[in-house]
C-alpha positions as CSV (number, residue, x, y, z in Angstrom):
1,M,-0.4,-0.2,-0.1
2,I,2.5,2.4,1.0
3,K,4.9,1.8,-1.9
4,N,2.1,2.0,-4.5
5,T,1.4,5.5,-3.2
6,H,4.8,6.3,-3.6
7,K,5.0,4.7,-7.0
8,Q,2.2,7.0,-8.0
9,T,3.6,10.5,-6.4
10,P,7.3,10.0,-6.4
11,E,8.0,13.6,-6.5
12,F,10.1,15.1,-3.8
13,T,11.9,11.7,-3.0
14,I,15.1,10.5,-3.9
15,S,15.5,7.3,-2.2
16,A,12.8,5.4,-0.6
17,Y,12.9,1.4,0.5
18,S,16.4,1.0,-1.0
19,D,17.9,2.6,2.1
20,N,18.4,2.6,5.4
21,A,15.7,5.8,5.5
22,A,14.1,8.0,3.1
23,V,15.8,11.0,1.4
24,L,13.6,13.9,0.3
25,S,14.4,16.3,-2.4
26,G,16.7,19.1,-1.0
27,E,17.8,22.5,-1.7
28,I,21.0,24.3,-2.4
29,A,22.2,25.5,1.0
30,N,25.1,27.4,2.6
31,Y,27.5,26.4,5.1
32,W,30.6,26.8,6.9
33,A,33.7,24.3,6.4
34,P,37.3,24.2,7.5
35,E,39.8,25.1,4.8
36,Y,42.6,23.1,6.0
37,S,45.5,24.5,3.7
38,T,44.8,28.2,5.0
39,G,43.5,27.4,8.5
40,S,40.4,28.9,8.0
41,W,36.8,28.7,7.4
42,K,35.1,28.8,3.6
43,L,31.1,29.4,2.7
44,L,30.1,26.4,0.7
45,K,27.4,25.7,-1.4
46,E,26.1,22.1,-1.7
47,V,22.4,20.8,-2.1
48,V,21.2,19.4,1.7
49,Q,18.6,16.3,1.6
50,P,16.3,16.0,4.4
51,I,16.1,12.3,5.4
52,I,13.4,11.0,7.5
53,K,13.2,7.5,9.6
54,V,10.2,5.5,11.6
55,E,11.8,2.5,13.5
56,T,9.4,0.3,15.9
57,H,10.6,-1.4,18.4
58,N,7.5,-2.8,20.2
59,H,8.7,-6.1,21.8
60,P,11.6,-5.1,23.3
61,T,10.1,-1.9,24.8
62,A,7.3,-4.1,26.2
63,I,9.7,-6.2,28.4
64,S,12.4,-3.8,29.5
65,P,10.8,-0.5,28.7
66,F,13.9,2.1,29.2
67,A,16.2,-0.2,27.3
68,G,13.9,-1.1,24.7
69,A,13.1,2.4,24.2
70,A,16.9,3.2,24.2
71,T,17.8,1.0,21.6
72,G,15.0,1.6,19.3
73,S,16.0,5.0,19.6
74,G,19.4,3.6,18.6
75,G,18.3,1.4,16.1
76,E,16.5,4.6,14.0
77,L,19.7,6.6,14.8
78,R,22.3,4.0,13.1
79,D,20.2,3.8,9.9
80,E,19.6,7.2,9.1
81,G,23.2,7.7,10.0
82,A,24.4,4.7,7.8
83,V,22.5,6.5,4.7
84,G,24.3,7.6,1.2
85,R,28.1,7.9,2.3
86,G,26.7,8.8,6.1
87,S,24.2,11.9,7.2
88,T,24.1,14.0,10.0
89,P,20.9,13.1,12.5
90,K,19.6,16.1,13.3
91,A,16.6,16.1,15.9
92,G,14.5,12.7,17.4
93,L,11.0,12.2,17.9
94,V,9.4,9.3,20.3
95,G,5.6,7.9,20.3
96,F,4.3,5.9,22.8
97,F,0.8,4.2,22.1
98,V,-0.5,2.0,24.6
99,S,-3.5,0.6,26.7
100,D,-4.8,2.3,29.9
101,L,-2.2,3.3,32.3
102,C,-4.4,1.8,35.4
103,I,-2.7,4.6,38.0
104,P,-3.0,3.4,41.4
105,S,-4.7,5.7,43.8
106,K,-6.6,5.5,46.9
107,K,-9.8,5.7,45.3
108,G,-8.9,2.9,42.8
109,M,-8.6,3.2,39.0
110,C,-10.2,5.8,37.1
111,A,-13.9,5.1,35.9
112,W,-13.3,5.3,32.0
113,E,-9.9,2.4,32.4
114,S,-10.3,-0.9,32.6
115,E,-7.5,-3.7,33.6
116,I,-7.9,-5.9,30.7
117,G,-4.5,-8.2,31.8
118,K,-1.3,-8.8,30.0
119,P,1.6,-11.0,29.0
120,A,3.5,-11.8,32.4
121,H,6.6,-11.1,30.8
122,Y,5.1,-7.7,29.4
123,A,5.8,-4.5,31.9
124,S,2.7,-2.4,32.1
125,S,1.5,0.7,30.3
126,L,2.4,2.7,32.9
127,D,5.8,1.2,33.6
128,I,6.1,1.9,29.8
129,M,5.4,5.4,29.9
130,L,7.1,6.0,33.0
131,E,10.6,4.6,31.5
132,G,10.6,4.3,27.8
133,P,10.6,8.4,27.0
134,I,13.7,8.2,29.6
135,G,15.6,5.5,27.8
136,S,14.6,7.0,24.4
137,A,15.4,10.7,25.5
138,R,19.1,9.4,27.2
139,F,19.9,7.7,24.2
140,N,19.2,10.5,21.8
141,N,21.2,12.7,24.6
142,E,24.5,10.9,24.2
143,F,24.7,10.9,20.7
144,G,24.0,15.0,21.2
145,R,20.7,14.8,19.2
146,P,17.7,16.4,21.0
147,V,14.6,14.6,21.2
148,L,12.4,17.8,20.1
149,T,8.6,16.3,20.4
150,G,7.0,13.1,21.0
151,T,3.3,11.4,21.1
152,F,1.6,9.3,23.7
153,R,-1.8,8.1,22.9
154,L,-4.4,5.6,25.2
155,V,-5.2,3.1,22.2
156,L,-8.7,1.6,23.1
157,R,-11.2,-0.4,21.3
158,V,-15.2,0.3,22.1
159,F,-17.8,-2.6,21.1
160,I,-21.3,-1.3,21.0
161,A,-22.9,-4.2,20.3
162,H,-21.8,-5.7,23.7
163,V,-22.1,-2.0,25.5
164,Q,-18.8,-2.8,27.0
165,R,-15.6,-1.1,27.0
166,T,-12.5,-2.9,26.2
167,S,-8.9,-2.3,25.4
168,C,-5.9,-4.4,24.1
169,S,-2.7,-5.1,25.7
170,L,-0.9,-3.0,23.7
171,N,2.7,-1.5,23.4
172,L,3.6,0.7,20.0
173,L,7.0,2.5,20.2
174,Q,7.8,4.7,17.3
175,A,11.4,6.0,17.0
176,R,11.3,8.8,14.2
177,S,14.1,11.1,13.3
178,L,15.5,14.1,10.6
179,G,18.5,14.4,9.8
180,L,20.4,16.1,6.7
181,L,22.5,14.3,3.8
182,I,25.0,15.8,1.8
183,N,26.1,14.5,-1.7
184,H,23.6,11.5,-1.8
185,P,25.0,9.0,-4.1
186,R,22.0,8.7,-6.5
187,L,22.6,12.6,-6.8
188,L,26.8,13.4,-7.7
189,P,25.3,13.9,-11.5
190,K,22.9,16.6,-10.3
191,I,25.4,18.3,-7.7
192,A,28.1,18.4,-10.1
193,S,25.6,20.2,-12.8
194,Q,24.6,22.8,-10.0
195,S,27.7,23.4,-8.2
196,N,28.8,26.7,-10.0
197,C,26.0,28.0,-7.5
C-alpha cells in the first residue's frame, strides 16, 4: 500500500525502500567548512537533502521499557546515519501508544479505565510510560541529538454491540527522526551540474 502510493506520487523523493532511511529532495544550502590548507573557514554551497526515518521497537519496549525504547532510538539513529555515505542526524521524535495506564490511587482506577490483563513478561502501560521516554531521550542525548517532541496515546476499542468497553494489551513505540545528507550518491551528477551556484 505505501509503496504503491510512492509509485503513484514519487515527487520530492530521492530514495525510499532501498536505503536505511528515506531521502527527500533538498535545496542548495550554504554552510561553513574548514579550509585546511589555510587554517580558515570557507563558505560552501551544496545540495542538502532532508532524511526521515521511523523505527518501531514494540516487543523490546514491552519487556524492558527503558532499554527497549533506548535501543529503538539507537537503531533508528544508526539507520539514519548509515544513509548514502553517511548523514547527520539532527533531531529525534518518539511516540508511545499503549492501553489504559491504570494509575494506582486510594480511590482505585479511574472510571474510564479497564484492567484487561497482559502477558506476564510484559511491563505495564504505566511502567512503559514512566521508563520508556527517558530511555529514548537518554540514548539520543548521548549522541548529541535532542528529542524535540513526542506522542502519547491511549489506544482503546469500544464494542457497542456488547455495551462493554475494552482495550487490548498494546505497546507501540515509534522512534522517528530528521537528519541531513550532503551528496547522496544518486545525486552526484545533479550536484556536479549545480556546483557553479
